[in-house]
C-alpha positions in Angstrom: 128.3 156.4 100.0 129.2 157.9 96.5 133.1 157.2 96.9 132.3 153.8 97.7 130.6 153.2 94.2 133.3 154.9 92.3 136.1 153.0 94.0 134.3 149.7 93.1 133.8 150.9 89.7 137.1 151.6 89.2 138.2 148.5 90.7 136.2 146.5 88.2 137.6 148.8 85.0 141.0 147.9 86.4 140.4 144.2 86.6 138.7 143.9 83.0 141.9 146.1 81.9 144.1 143.7 83.6 142.3 140.5 82.3 142.2 141.8 78.9 145.9 142.2 78.8 146.5 138.9 80.4 144.9 137.0 78.1 145.2 138.8 74.9 149.3 138.8 75.3 149.6 142.5 75.6 151.7 142.0 78.7 155.5 142.0 78.1 157.0 138.6 77.9 160.5 137.3 76.6 160.6 136.4 73.2 163.3 133.5 73.8 166.1 135.6 73.0 169.3 134.2 72.7 170.6 135.1 75.8 169.1 136.5 79.2 170.6 139.9 78.6 168.8 140.5 75.7 165.6 139.8 77.6 166.3 142.5 80.2 167.5 145.1 77.6 164.1 144.6 75.6 162.1 144.8 78.9 160.3 141.7 79.3 159.4 139.8 82.5 159.6 136.6 81.4 157.3 134.2 82.7 156.9 136.0 85.9 154.6 138.6 84.3 151.5 136.3 84.5 152.1 135.7 88.1 152.8 139.2 88.7 149.3 140.3 87.1 147.4 137.8 88.7 148.6 138.8 92.1 148.1 142.5 91.7 144.5 141.3 90.4 143.8 139.2 93.4 144.9 142.3 95.6 143.0 145.0 93.8 140.2 142.8 93.9 140.3 142.5 97.9 141.1 146.0 98.7 138.5 147.3 96.7 135.8 144.8 96.7 136.1 142.4 99.6 137.3 144.3 102.5 134.9 147.2 102.2 132.2 144.6 102.0 133.5 142.7 105.2 133.8 146.1 107.1 130.2 146.9 106.3 129.1 143.4 107.6 131.1 144.2 111.0 129.6 147.2 111.5 125.7 146.1 110.8 126.7 142.9 113.1 128.0 145.6 115.8 124.8 147.4 115.5 122.6 144.6 115.9 124.2 143.4 119.0 124.5 146.9 120.8 120.8 147.4 120.6 119.1 148.1 123.9 115.1 148.6 124.9 114.0 152.2 123.7 116.1 152.2 120.4 114.1 153.2 117.5 115.0 151.0 114.6 114.1 150.0 110.9 113.5 146.4 109.8 114.9 145.2 106.2 110.8 145.2 105.5 110.9 148.8 106.2 108.9 148.9 109.5 109.8 151.3 111.8 109.4 151.0 115.8 110.8 151.1 119.2 112.5 148.0 120.6 110.5 146.5 123.6 112.4 143.6 124.6 115.4 141.7 123.6 115.7 138.0 124.1 118.7 136.1 122.7 118.2 136.2 118.9 114.7 137.5 119.0 113.5 141.2 119.4 110.1 142.5 119.8 109.2 146.0 118.9 106.3 148.1 118.9 104.8 150.1 115.8 102.1 152.8 115.5 99.8 154.4 117.6 98.0 151.3 118.3 101.3 149.7 119.8 101.3 146.7 117.8 104.2 144.4 118.9 106.2 142.3 116.3 108.6 139.8 117.1 111.5 139.6 114.6 115.1 138.0 114.8 118.2 140.3 115.0 119.5 139.9 111.4 116.2 141.6 110.3 117.1 145.1 111.7 118.5 147.2 108.7 119.2 150.4 111.1 118.9 152.1 114.2 118.1 155.5 115.6 115.5 156.2 112.8 112.5 158.5 114.2 109.3 156.8 114.9 105.9 158.3 114.9 104.9 156.8 118.0 102.1 158.6 119.6 103.0 160.7 122.8 100.0 160.0 125.4 
């Protein structure tokens, strides 16, 4: 988890630097020399530098921000679809309980010693496998 935060911070810093370089003119561009050999000798990229930086920016944004978020969503959806009766769950509201029944998109679970049953939708489950405080009777 800590590595993920560091990677996101690095991606944001890199994007900020690229935007700064792109919009302040710090990137090497051609200074309209007399012939094209002078442009290459000076190290300029011509008008392609803006396109290159834009593509690089999109690639960094995708690999450090979009792709990890999509993987996380896919893993969470997979966990919710693999729920079975008897699994311990925690809801996004912090309620903890044991699954009693699953019906399409609705899940019924019971909480605590008094065995109160609550019905929720699948998207409201944040994690699976937490220990509950059910009384053993």
